[in-house]
C-alpha positions as CSV (number, residue, x, y, z in Angstrom):
1,M,-7.6,-32.7,101.5
2,G,-4.8,-30.1,102.1
3,L,-4.4,-27.3,104.6
4,S,-6.0,-24.9,101.9
5,N,-9.2,-26.5,102.7
6,F,-9.1,-25.9,106.3
7,K,-11.5,-22.9,106.5
8,E,-14.3,-25.1,105.4
9,Y,-13.9,-27.2,108.4
10,E,-13.7,-24.5,110.9
11,M,-15.1,-25.1,114.4
12,K,-17.6,-22.3,115.0
13,C,-19.3,-21.7,118.3
14,N,-22.8,-23.4,118.0
15,I,-23.5,-24.2,121.8
16,G,-25.1,-21.4,124.1
17,T,-24.5,-20.8,127.8
18,G,-27.6,-22.8,128.9
19,D,-26.8,-25.7,126.7
20,R,-23.1,-25.8,127.9
21,I,-24.2,-25.6,131.5
22,L,-26.9,-28.5,131.0
23,R,-24.0,-30.4,129.1
24,I,-21.5,-30.2,132.0
25,I,-24.0,-31.2,134.6
26,V,-25.4,-34.2,132.5
27,G,-21.9,-35.0,131.3
28,L,-20.4,-35.0,134.7
29,A,-23.3,-37.3,135.9
30,F,-22.9,-39.8,133.2
31,F,-19.0,-39.8,133.8
32,L,-19.3,-40.5,137.4
33,Y,-22.2,-43.0,136.9
34,G,-19.6,-44.9,134.4
35,L,-16.9,-44.8,137.1
36,V,-19.2,-46.1,140.0
37,T,-20.7,-48.8,138.0
38,A,-17.4,-49.7,136.1
39,P,-17.8,-53.5,136.1
40,A,-21.2,-53.4,134.4
41,G,-21.0,-53.7,130.5
42,G,-22.7,-50.5,129.4
43,S,-21.2,-48.1,131.9
44,F,-18.3,-47.6,129.8
45,I,-20.3,-46.3,127.0
46,I,-22.3,-44.0,129.2
47,G,-19.1,-42.6,131.0
48,L,-17.8,-42.0,127.4
49,I,-21.0,-40.2,126.3
50,G,-20.3,-38.0,129.6
51,V,-16.7,-37.3,128.4
52,V,-18.0,-36.2,125.0
53,L,-20.7,-33.9,126.6
54,V,-18.3,-32.2,129.0
55,V,-15.8,-31.6,126.1
56,T,-18.0,-30.3,123.5
57,A,-19.3,-27.9,126.4
58,L,-15.9,-26.6,127.0
59,I,-15.2,-26.0,123.3
60,S,-18.7,-24.5,122.7
61,F,-18.8,-26.7,119.4
62,C,-21.1,-29.6,118.6
63,P,-20.4,-31.5,115.3
64,L,-23.9,-33.2,115.5
65,Y,-25.4,-29.5,115.8
66,T,-23.3,-28.6,112.8
67,A,-24.7,-31.4,110.7
68,I,-28.3,-30.8,111.5
69,G,-28.3,-26.9,111.5
70,I,-28.8,-26.4,115.3
71,N,-27.2,-23.3,117.1
72,T,-28.4,-22.6,120.5
73,G,-27.1,-19.3,121.3
74,C,-23.8,-18.3,119.6
75,K,-24.0,-15.7,116.9
76,K,-24.4,-17.0,113.3
77,D,-21.5,-15.5,110.8
């Protein structure tokens, strides 16, 4: 796969404002839970899920939404 195919994989906004706010709140809660309960085995995974939620909210793009065709508020091209 070369740079000529990059346009096919362009990250387009597919997360609306309400979804972004919810992702940030839930993501921070998951991340903080993961930090507070660090010795527990599953807390690392919950914290990691929190990080993913916050990052996808900040960049307004969710690869899973693209795969299943969901768009929660951004304009479709």
